[in-house]
C-alpha positions in Angstrom: 0.0 0.0 0.0 2.8 2.4 0.9 4.6 1.6 -2.4 1.5 2.3 -4.5 0.9 5.6 -2.7 4.5 6.6 -3.3 4.2 5.8 -7.0 1.0 7.8 -7.2 2.7 10.8 -5.6 5.7 10.6 -7.9 3.4 10.4 -10.9 1.4 13.5 -9.8 4.7 15.4 -9.2 5.9 14.4 -12.7 2.7 15.6 -14.3 2.8 18.9 -12.5 6.4 19.4 -13.6 5.6 18.7 -17.2 2.6 21.1 -17.1 4.8 23.9 -15.6 7.5 23.3 -18.3 4.9 23.4 -21.0 3.5 26.6 -19.7 7.0 28.2 -19.5 8.1 26.9 -22.9 5.3 28.6 -24.9 6.4 30.1 -28.2 7.6 33.7 -27.9 5.6 36.1 -30.0 7.4 38.8 -31.9 4.3 40.8 -32.7 3.4 43.6 -30.3 -0.3 43.4 -31.3 -0.4 39.6 -30.4 1.8 39.1 -27.3 2.2 35.7 -25.7 -0.1 35.2 -22.6 1.6 34.6 -19.3 -0.1 31.8 -17.5 2.4 31.1 -14.7 4.6 33.4 -12.5 7.7 32.4 -14.5 8.7 32.7 -18.2 11.9 31.8 -20.0 13.1 32.2 -23.6 16.1 31.8 -25.9 17.4 34.3 -28.4 19.5 32.9 -31.2 22.5 34.5 -32.8 22.0 36.4 -36.1 24.2 36.5 -39.1 27.4 38.4 -38.9 26.8 42.1 -39.7 23.1 42.0 -38.9 22.4 44.8 -36.5 18.9 43.8 -35.6 17.7 42.8 -32.2 15.2 40.1 -31.4 11.9 41.1 -29.7 9.6 39.0 -27.6 6.3 40.3 -26.2 4.3 38.9 -23.2 0.9 39.9 -21.7 0.0 39.6 -18.0 -2.0 41.4 -15.4 -1.4 43.2 -12.2 -3.6 44.2 -9.3 -3.2 47.3 -7.1 0.0 47.2 -5.1 3.7 46.4 -5.6 4.5 44.2 -8.6 7.9 42.5 -8.4 9.8 41.4 -11.5 13.1 39.4 -11.2 15.1 39.2 -14.4 18.0 36.7 -14.9 19.9 36.8 -18.3 22.9 35.1 -19.8 24.9 36.2 -22.8 22.4 39.0 -23.8 22.7 42.7 -24.5 19.5 44.7 -24.6 16.6 46.1 -22.7 13.5 44.7 -20.9 10.5 47.0 -20.7 7.1 46.9 -19.1 4.2 49.2 -20.4 0.5 49.3 -20.3 -1.4 47.3 -22.9 -4.0 49.9 -23.9 -2.2 53.3 -23.6 1.4 52.0 -24.1 2.6 54.0 -21.1 6.1 53.0 -20.0 6.3 51.7 -16.4 9.8 50.1 -16.2 13.0 49.8 -18.2 16.0 47.6 -17.4 19.2 47.3 -19.4 21.1 44.0 -19.4 24.6 43.2 -20.5 26.4 40.0 -21.5 29.0 38.9 -18.9 30.7 35.7 -17.8 28.3 35.3 -14.9 24.5 35.3 -15.1 23.0 38.7 -14.4 20.0 38.9 -12.0 18.1 42.0 -11.0 14.8 42.7 -9.3 12.5 45.6 -10.1 9.3 46.8 -8.5 6.3 48.6 -10.0 3.5 50.2 -7.9 0.1 49.9 -9.5 -2.9 52.0 -8.4 -5.5 50.0 -10.3 -5.9 46.6 -12.0 -4.2 46.8 -15.4 -3.1 44.6 -18.4 0.6 44.9 -18.9 3.0 44.1 -21.8 6.5 42.9 -21.1 9.0 43.4 -24.0 12.4 41.6 -24.3 14.5 43.4 -26.9 18.1 42.0 -27.0 20.7 40.2 -29.0 23.6 37.9 -28.3 27.1 39.3 -28.9 28.6 35.9 -29.9 27.6 32.9 -31.9 26.1 31.2 -28.8 22.4 31.7 -28.0 21.4 33.9 -25.1 18.8 33.0 -22.5 16.6 34.9 -20.1 14.3 33.9 -17.2 11.7 36.3 -15.6 9.9 35.6 -12.4 6.8 37.6 -11.2 5.8 38.3 -7.7 3.8 40.6 -5.5 0.5 41.6 -7.1 1.1 39.6 -10.3 -1.9 37.9 -11.9 -1.9 35.5 -14.9 -3.5 36.7 -18.1 -7.2 36.1 -18.3 -8.2 38.0 -21.4 -9.0 41.5 -22.5 -6.7 42.0 -25.5 -5.8 39.8 -28.5 -3.0 37.4 -27.8 -1.0 34.9 -29.8 -2.0 31.3 -29.9 -0.3 29.1 -27.3 1.7 26.8 -29.6 5.1 25.2 -29.1 6.4 26.2 -32.5 9.0 28.9 -32.2 8.9 31.7 -34.8 11.7 32.0 -37.3 14.1 34.5 -35.7 16.7 34.5 -38.4 14.5 35.6 -41.2 16.5 37.6 -43.7 15.3 41.0 -45.0 14.6 41.2 -48.6 17.6 42.7 -50.4 20.0 42.3 -47.4 23.5 41.0 -48.1 24.7 38.0 -46.2 28.2 38.0 -44.7 30.5 35.1 -44.0 32.5 34.7 -40.8 35.4 36.7 -42.3 33.2 39.6 -43.5 33.0 38.6 -47.1 29.7 39.1 -49.0 28.0 35.8 -49.8 26.3 36.0 -53.3 22.7 35.3 -53.3 21.4 32.4 -55.5 19.7 33.5 -58.7 16.0 33.3 -58.5 14.1 32.0 -61.5 11.1 33.9 -62.6 8.3 31.8 -64.1 7.8 32.5 -67.8 4.4 33.8 -68.7 2.4 31.7 -71.1 1.6 33.4 -74.3 -2.0 34.5 -74.4 -4.2 33.1 -77.2 -5.6 35.5 -79.5 -9.3 36.0 -79.0 -11.5 34.5 -81.7 -14.1 36.9 -83.3 -17.5 36.6 -81.9 -20.3 35.1 -84.0 -22.1 38.4 -84.4 -19.0 40.1 -85.8 -18.4 37.1 -88.2 -22.0 37.2 -89.5 -21.9 41.0 -90.0 -18.5 40.7 -91.8 -19.9 37.9 -94.1 -23.0 39.9 -94.9 -21.0 43.0 -95.7 -18.7 41.1 -98.1 -21.7 39.5 -99.8 -23.3 42.9 -100.4 -20.1 44.3 -101.7 -19.7 41.4 -104.1 -23.3 41.5 -105.3 -23.3 45.3 -106.0 -21.4 45.2 -109.3 -23.5 42.4 -110.5 -26.7 44.4 -110.0 -25.2 47.4 -111.7 -24.3 45.4 -114.8 -27.8 43.9 -114.9 -29.4 47.3 -114.8 -27.1 48.5 -117.6 -28.0 45.4 -119.7 -31.7 45.9 -119.2 -31.8 49.5 -120.4 -32.9 49.9 -124.1 -30.3 51.5 -126.5 -30.8 55.2 -127.3 -32.9 55.9 -130.4 -31.3 57.7 -133.3 -32.9 61.0 -134.4 -34.2 61.1 -138.0 -33.7 64.8 -138.2 -30.6 65.8 -140.2 -27.9 67.7 -138.4 -27.5 71.3 -139.6 
């Protein structure tokens, strides 16, 4: 009996751990209009390295709620340079800004925000890794934090990560030594020659009737000339 109870407890703990990991590992949304909903008090993410010479930063957006009081946010990053901001979801009023730097040791900082009313908040992670290794971040919420329950459009909770290394159209790729990598030639599909439109039946009938009338006109003229009687000669002598 004790052995079965112990197995049941271990199974429940494993399921709870898997559920928490699944909630933490939701796909990070890069669209400010469709942030990722925060359903637990802890989120984590990974930012991959971009191509050499690409100055862009990766952005992740999260939506959560806060009740009146002190909202605590603990940020832990590794191998990332950038900013982490918190602003309101409707008016986009900035409430907090933290700058993180890549170092040999993980960086951890705790910030507090005092809220006077219940609000829906947006957390934005805008950073990049200075090396070829990916950077990671982990954010824990405390105080008056509340999980997202609705109120604004959010991204679907899927486990597929968006493509972070999407190249801009027309941007040049660089190798590890700084040389420009030529882009492969793109083939443009040849357009099929358009068939000439056939004349409509009405136009064909009209054209045929016109040709028939034109051909028949000289015949009628000659017939009229042949049917006329010859001019009579005058018996009167000419002076």
